[in-house]
N, C-alpha and C positions, 0 to 999 in steps of 0.2 A: 472853399467848401471842403474841408477836411474830414465832413462823412464819411468817404469812402474811400481813407487813408490807407494805402497799403492794400487793396483790394484791384478788384480787376471790374473794368466794366468795356462793357461792348457795343460800341457804338457804330447805329446805319446810317449811311449817309454823310460819312465825316469827310466827305473832299471839299463840302462846299457851304456857306452860311449859318444856318442854326448849328449844325452839325460840327461845323469847326469851332464855332464859339460853343459848344460843352464841351468837346473836348481839352480845349482852353482852359475852362473854369476849372474841369477837373484836375487836368494834370499841374494846378496850382496848388491843388490840397491832395496834393500827393498820388492821386490814383492811375494804376496801370491801365494801360489803352488798349482795347484792340481795336482797333479803325477799320473798316469795311467801307468800301461801295465799290465803284466801274471803274474807276483811274486812279494806276497806281501810282503814276508820277505823284501827282497831288498826293498822295496818301504818306507815300514813303520823306515828302517833303515834310510834311505836318509831324509825320511821328518821330522824324528826326530832329526837328527843332524842339519839339517837346521833352524827348528824353535825353537830350544835351542841356537845358535849359532850368528843366526841372529835377533831373535825378530821379525818373521812372524808366519802369518798364512798357515798351509801345509793341506792339505788331500786326504787322496788316495780314489782312487779306480781303482777295479782291473776288469780288461777286454780284452778281446782275439778278437784285432782286427781281425784278421783270420777269425773269426766268422760273418757272414753278421748282425747278431744285435748287436755285440761290438759298435759299436759308436751312437747310442740308448741308450745303457743301460749308455755308458758315460754323454751326455743329459741327460736323467733321473735324473741320480747324482748329476748332477748339477744345476738343475731346482727345485730337492725336497731340496738341501741345499741355496736356492733362491737368486746364485752368477751369477752374470754378469761377465763373462769369455770377459775380454781385449786385451786378447792374449791367441790367439791360435798358437799352438806349434804344426806341424804335423811333426813327427820326425821318428815315428815308419819306421820300414823297414827291409827286408832282401833279401839278396843273394842267389842266388845257383851257383856252381862252376861245370859247367861239358856239355857231348856235351847234346845236345837239349834231341835228342830220348833214351837216357837211365837215364834223370832225371825224379824222381818219379813224375808224373801228380797231383799228390795232394799237391804237394810239390809247382808245378807252380803255381797251381790256387791260393793256400795262398797266395801267394807273389802279384799275383796281385790283389785282394782284401786288402793285408795290405798297397802296394805300392801304390793303387791305388784307388781301390774302396774305404777304410777306408777315405781317404783323399776328397776325394770329397763330401762322405755324410757328415764328419764330418766339414766341412765346409760351405755345404747346412745350417746344422745343426745352426750354431751361427753366422752366416754371418746376416742374418736378425737382429736380436740383436743390432749389431754392426749398423748396418744403422738405427734402429730407434734410436737410441744413441749417433747417430754421430759423429761415430769413432770408431775403432779399429785395430788392427795390426794383421797378420796371416803371419808363418813364413811356409814354408814345406821344407823339407830336400829332396834336387834333389843328382847329384853328376855331376866328371866332366864326366860322361861314357852316361851321358846324350845328349853331343854335336857330337856321332856319335853313330853307331852301332858296339857293341862287341861280336863276336864271343865266345862263348862258357858261357858267362854269358849275351847268347839272350837276355831272358824275363827280367832280371834285368836292363841291360841297355833299355830297351822300357818302362819298367814303369817309369824311371827317365826323358828322353823325355818328356812322357807328364808329370810329375809333375813339369818340367820346364817350359813349353809352360801354363799350366793349370796357375801356378804363374802369368807368364807375362801376360797373356791374362787378367786377372782378377784384375790384379793389376791398371790397364788399364780401369776397368769396372768399380771398387768402389770408386777408385780417386776424383770422385765426390762427395762421401759421407765423405771424411774425413778419409781412410779407407786406411792402408797400407798391400803393397802384394808385401811377397821376398822370391826367392828360393835361398836357401844355396847350394851350388855346391861345396862338399869339394874332395878330391882325396883321396886317401890312408891315415887312419886316424888310431891312436894308439886306439883301440876299439876289440869288438868280434868279427869283425864283418865279417872280412877276416875265422877267424875260423867256423863260423855258417854257413857261404857258402860254407865250404870244400876249400877254394883258400889260405891257410896261408902260401902256399910254392910258391904259381904262380903270385907273386906281384915282380915289381921291384922298383918301386918307393918308396925314401924316406917317411916314415908315418908325418903327422904332430900332434900332439897333440890334443887330446881333447877339451882342454881346447882354443885352441886357432881358432879352427873351432868353436865353441860355439861364442865365441867374436865377431870375424870378420862376422856371421851370424847375428846378435844381433844389431850390429855397422851398418851395410849396411839397415836392415829395419829401423832401429830407421832415417835412414839418409832418407829415401825415396825411394831406389833402390829395381825395379823389382825383383835380381836376381844379385849372389856375388859368385868369383870362391874364394877358401879360396888358400893363397899361388900363389905367382908369378910362379914356375914354371907351374902348374899347368894352372894358367891363360895359359900362353904362349903356352903347347901345346893343350886350347881350340880353342882359338885363331885361332893357324896355318893349323889345321885340315881345317879350312874357307876354304883355298885357294889351296886345293887338291883335288883332283877328290875322291869321295867317294868310288869309287871301291878301289883306292887303300887304304887307309884312314882303311878299312876294313881288307884286306889283311892284312896290317901290324898289325895292330888288333889283329888279327885272330895269326898271325905269332908268337906273344909277349904270348898272353895268352894259345897258343894249348899246352894239353896235353904231359907230356914226352911221346915217344914213338909213335906220332901220325905223 
């Protein structure tokens, strides 16, 4: 993956899962990395590993995107280093499984902040520089949950629907400036996501590796696609729901995700 060789990429949520896989894929292609997340020890370990293995420059920026000022802190960090970010990877995100009215409100609000507001904020901060330079790339992590309503992960699915449509709309807007934007839509993936969401025992789909998902997303971005679904089975499922009544699709999803005993 040498499309960004010698350039700088900023990856949010770079301490685990798909974020780590994206960092490794880009580092192998010679991309310099700014890694940001909340856990400094994980970021520092990954940065040291990739710098030594691939002879690239790595920087660590600890920030919490659940806080409204998180995106501005990241932008201020790269500005202080005089770094032009050529690839922005809006990867950070999380979900919460369960009945909406029983889920902590602060958790839901933080989810909207990380999955939606921070994506918009960071993109708005870094896009003007890309336009001024006449090029740049933005990868946004959406999900196969973006293609339909999903009861019991209702808020998460809604945030990912936003991410998908935001990416596809923005891709058309900025294409004239030589900038590519792509929404990566993975299905169930080997990562900490399900454990964080409290959904470990409520998925029936086989999991893809984070490495494969990362490769699919970066390849699609480099090819100029505005969105991509990782995995044929995931693609088939997402495409099939377009031809079924929305209410029926939601009921089927509700049956799949309904907590035991409900």
